[in-house]
N, C-alpha and C positions, 0 to 999 in steps of 0.2 A: 516689347509687345505693344503695338500701337492700337489704341482703342477709340472707337467712335460711338457716341450716343445719338440716337435718332428719335426725334419727336415729330409726329404727324398730327397737325392741328386741324380743326374743322374749318377754320377760316384763316386767311393770310394775316389778319390783324391780331390774332391770338398769339400768346406766348405760352410755352410748355413749361409750367412750373415744376412738374414732376421730374422731367429730364434735367432741368437746370439745378434742382435741389440735389439730385444724385451726383451730378458732375461736380458741384461745389464741394460736397462732402468728400468725394474720392480725391479731388485735388488737394484738399486740406490734409489728407492722409498720405500725400507724397506720390500719388499716381496721376500722371497727366492724361487727360482725355480731351478729345475734340467733341463739339456738339453741332449737330445739323438739325434745323427745324424747317419743315415744309408743310404744306397743307394738302388735304385730300383732293383739292382742285388742280394740283400739279400733275402733269402726265407721269405715270409710274416710271417710264423709261428715263425721263429727265431726272427724276429723283434718284433712280438707280445710278445714273452717270455720276451724280454728285457724290453718292455714297462710295462708289468704287474708286473715285478719284483720290480719296484719302489714303488708299492702300493700307487699310487697317487689318489687323489680325483678329480683333474682337469687335463685335457689333452688338450694341444694346439697343433694344426697341421698346417704346412705351405703347401699350395696346389698350384702346378704349372702345366703347361701343361705336363711335363714329369712325374709327380708324382700323378696326381689326381686319377687315377684308383687304384693305390697302396694305397694311403691314404684312399680312400673310403672303400676298403676292410679291412684295419686296423681298421677304425672307427667302421664299422659294427661288427667286432670281439670283439673289446673292449667293446662295448655296450652289446653284447651278454653275455659276461662274467661278466661285471660290469654295469648292467642296470641303476644304480643310479649315474654313473660318469657324470660329466659335461664336455662337449666338446666345444672347441672353434676352429674354422677353419678359417684361414686367408690366404691372398695371392690372386693373380689374378684369381685363379681357386677355390676360396672358394665356398662351396656348397650353393645352394639355399635353404633357410629355411624360408618359408612364407606361411601363410594360412595352407592348408592341404598338401602342397608340401614340401617334404624333400628328398634329394638325398641319405640319409642314413637310415638304419633301426632303430628301437627303437623309443622312445618317442621324438618327434621333439622338445619338450620343454627343452630337455637336451642338445640341439645342437644350437650353435650360429655361424652364418657365417658372415664374414665381409671382404670386398674386398679393403678397404683403407689401409693406413699406419698403422702398427700394434702396435707401442709402446704405445701410449696413449690409444688406443682402448682396448688392452689386460689388461692394468692396471685398466681401468674403469670396465671391465668385472670381474676381480678378486675382486674388491671392491664392486661389486653388483650395480654399477651405470649404468645409461643409456649411451650407447655408443654415444659420441658426434660427432665423425668424425674429431676431431681436428688433426692437424699434428704437429710433434715435431719441436721445434727449434733445429737445428743441433748442436748448441752450448751446448745444454743440453744432448747430446748423449754421454754416457760413452764409453771408449775403449772396443771394441767388442771381443778382443782376450786375455782374462785372462789366457787361457791355451796355450799360444803361443809356449812354448817349446814342448808340446805334439803334436801340429799341425805339427811342423817341424819334429819331430821324426817319424810321420806317413806319411811324404812326401806328405802333402796336400797343395793345392793351397790356398793362402790367398787372399780374396776379400776385397776391400776397396772402400769406397765412400767419396768423398769430397763434392759432390753436389747431389741434387735430382731435378728431373724435366727436361724438354727439351723445348726450345722455338720453335722448328720446328713442323710441322703438317703432318708428313708422314702418309698416310691414313691407312697403315697396322699395325701401332704401337700403343700400349696402352699408351705410353708416350705422344702421341699427345692429349690425353684427358685433361691433365693439362699442360698449357703452362708456368707456373711459375717455375723459377729456384731458388732454395735456396742453400746457400753455408755455409759450415762449416767454422768457423773462421780460418784464415790462420795460426795463431800461433798454434792452436790446431792440424791442419793437419800436420804441420812440426814436432811437438812433437811426434805424433803417427807414422809417417813414420820413424823417428829416432829410434823408438822402434823396428820396423821391421829390420832396417839396423843393429842395435846392436845385434839382435838375429840371424842374418845371414839367414833370410828367403830367399829361392831361388827365388821365384816368387810372386810378388804382382800384382794382376789385379784390376785396377780401374774399377768400374761398372758405373761410370758417363756416361750418355747417349751420351753426346758430351763433351769431356773433355776440349777442347780448345776454349771455348766460349768467355772468358774474359781474354785478354792477361795480364791485370794488376793483375789477380788472379792466373792464371795457370803458367805463366812464372816464377814467384818467386819460385813456388814449384819445377819446373823442374831444375832451377838453383841450388836450395838447394840440390837436389838429385845428380846432376852432380858433385858437389863439395865434396860430402861425401867421406871420406877416408876409406880405408879398406872395401869397400862395395862390397859384392858378390851378391847383390840382383838385379834382373831384374824387371823393372816396366813396366807394359802393360797398354796402354791407347787407348781408342776408340776416334779417332779424325776425324774432317772434314778437310781434308788436304788442301782444297782450301781456308780455312780461315787463314792459316799460313802467317804471314808477313815476309818480308825480314829480319827483325831483328831476328825473331825466327829461321828462316832457317840458318842464320849465326851462331847463338848460337848452334843449333843442330849439326852442323859440328864439334863442339868441345867436344861433349859428349863422355865419355869413351865407348869403344866398349862393347856391350852387356848390357849396363845400361838401355836402353829404347827399347821397341818394340811397334810399332803402328799398330792398326787395322783400316782400312779405308773402310767404308761402301759405296761403289759406287752404287751397286745394279743394275744399268742399264746405258747404254749410249744412249738409244733411247729417243729422245726428247718428243714424244707423251706419252711415258710411264712415264717419269719423271714428266710431267705436270699432268698426271692423278693421281699420287700418292703424289702430292704436294711437290715434292722434287726439290730443286734448286741446280744443280751441275754446277760449272764452269769447264767444261772439259779441256779447255786449261790450266787453272791454276792447275788442278789436275795433268795433265801430267808434267807440269813444276816443281811443288813442289815435286812430287814423284821422278822424275829424280834427283833433287838436293839431296834429302834425301839418295837415293840409291848410289849416286856417292861416298860418303865418306866411305861406307861399315861398318859403326858403329852401324846402327839401323836396326833391322829386321822389314820388312814391310809385313803386312798381308792385303790382299784386299778381298772384299766380292761382290758376285753377287747373285741375287735372280731370280729364274726361276718361271714363272707362273704369272707375273705381267700383268696388262692390256696393250693391244696394242703391246705386244711382242710375236710374233710367233717364230718359230724355226729359220728363217732367221735373224730376228732382234736379237734374243738371241745369235746366232753365232757371229754376229758383235760385240755385247757387250763383249762376251768372248774374241774375238781377240783383241779388244781395250784394255781391262784390262790386258790380258796376256802380251801384248806388253810393259806394264809398267816395267816389269822385277822384280816384287815383289817376295820375297822368297816363298810366299804362296798365293794361290787364292782359297778361300772357295766358293763352289757352294751350295747355300742354295735354299730351295723351299718355296714358299709363304705359310704362315700360316694365314688363315682367322680367326683372333681372334674375339671373341664376343665383342660387344660394340665399335668396331672400325668403321671408315668410310668405310673401305674395306668390312666389313661384311654387311653393309647397302646397298652397291652398287654391291654386288656379283651377284645378279640375272641379273642386267643390263649388266654385263660383261660375262654372261653365265658361271659363275664359279660353278664347282662341287667340293666339298671338304668334308673331313671327318667331320661328325657332332659332334664328340667327340675329345678330345685332341689326337694328337697334331694339329688337324684342318688343316691338310696339303692338299694342292691343288691337285686335281685329273685331272681336265681338265678345259680349258677356251675356249672361242670362237676363240682364236688364237692358242692354243696348244691342240692337242688331247691327250687323255689318253695314247695312244701308244707313242707319242712323249715325254711326260713327263716320261713315264717308261724308255724310252731310255736314257733320260738325267740323271735319277737316276743311271743307269748302268754306264754311262759316268762319273758321279761323283765318283763312287767307284774306277774305273780304274784310273782316273786322280789323285785322292787323293794319291794313292800308287805310281803311276808312276812319278808324279811331286812334290806334296806337301811333300812327305817323304824325298825328297832330295837324294834318293838312286840311281837315274838313271840320274844324272845331265850330266855326260859325254856322255852317250848314247843319251839322248834327244838333246843335243847341236848339235850333228851330224845328228840325224834322222830328226829333224825339217827342215833341209835344203832340204829334199827330197819332201816336201809338200808345197803347195802354201800358206797355213795359218796354224797357230798352231791348230785351231779347226779342220781343215781337217785331221791333223796328228792323234790327239786323237780320232776323230770320226772314222777314218779308223780302228784303233786298236780295238775299241769297236764293230764296225760292223762286223769285221772279227775275233772276239775273239775266239780262237781255243779250249778253255777249257770247253765248254758247259756253262750251266747256273749256275755255281757254285756261292753260296752265299758269300763265303769268297774270298776276294781279298787281297793278301798279296804280299810281295816283291818276294817270291819264285815263286808264281804262275805267277806274271807279268813277271819275268825274263824268265820263261819257255815259256810263251805266245809270248814274243818278239822273242825268238829263233825260235819258230815254224813259226811265221809270216814272219820273215826277213832272216831266215837261217843264213849264215855266214856273211851277210852284216853288217859292223860295229862291227864285233865280238870283236875286241880289246877293244872298249869302253864298251861293255857289260861285258867283263871279268873284266875290271878295276873296274866297279861299284860293281860287285859281290864281288870282293876281299875286297873292301873298306867298304862295307856296309852290305852285307848279310853273316855274319860270320857263321862258323860251317856248311857250305853246300858246297858240291863238286859234282855238276851235271856231269854225264858221258859225256854229249854232249859238254863240253868245253875241249880245249886242255890245259892240265896242265903241259906239258913238259917244257914250257919256264919259269916257275915261280920258284923262289928260295925257299929254305927251310923256310926262314923267312915268306914268304907269305903263305906257306902251313901250317902254324900253325893253320889256320882256319879250317883245315879238321876235320871231325867228328872223 
């Protein structure tokens, strides 16, 4: 019985940790499987050609909010061509297959859907056993990157997990359903991370929901990574920054520059909002610890906000934005609430007047605090802010421009409200540079010129004065 596991990623540069983990465990138990990874940007028929070329009897698919529609279309087409194929669909967006209801075409008896952890479930499926719902002991999980050299060659991101589960109860998150945290043995983690370092992987992203839960577990990992010699790898961690102790902060000051980057999910600074989503943030400690981390200039800090949460109207969101922007992190990601099925937020959505997309990605459209028009404005704000600030391409210009406005949010909001280039869908460095020129004329022109020379190569707009620049700088001309 030939088996193929298919993972559909949101971008080409991603790797599918779930599919790889299932494949590694099944192989460890004596069943050979092939793995195919594609992205949602690949034409469906092209992916179908690759799938069918394996000539498999069993096909396993991983279904997520970014891939469910794509996976459904693929499954429909596979069953149309091979009606006797057996299909297993796992992941948080696994299709409903019960009674007379099936979200895919074909005989529903050929399709199995399962939303829990996939390693043991898929092995039981292949053995013809009833799916028990058991979860794997992480000590039994084999290394998930046997093709590490190929992954590096294709410039893909390596994802890694040391733990599963989350002790917190954020109402919008699927991780809140299971409060138990399981850990991979420390020795096993260090050995696998050493393999990444030896292979000179550029970036390893930990997918642990909150990496820094147990200092006795996570600090030895960080200390081991910090001591690694000839290491070119950057390690990305999602942390709750207010949990960091003084001991850890002192250690972080000694870490080689570029070795770590942190993502901090703040989400909101509004007290009523945080209470409604069951999230406890110690804001004073967040500010203090972020400042300490940024002071040393050795760790990239990425902060997150979510728009569309309960009790947060436009005014409250603006305050949250200003609070988090003032931390000075290199990146501030503006996300939009996704009302995921089976979460507390989904059960309370009607109470909060939430209107959201009924299918993936389940993104919020309006609440009783934020109108559809206000959320649409924030989506445009997000596009402009991402290129203007998060890209790092306009640091000199922004540093000067922000002094002309009472708050950071007022500055970016003014640019969005007076955006001079129409409702263009594409926001890139060139369009933002041109928009800034149209909005502010020659004001702070020196800073804008400096940013363009440093970051926006191969572009020489006619509206800049190029006479002052040397031949060395003019190498960026088209």
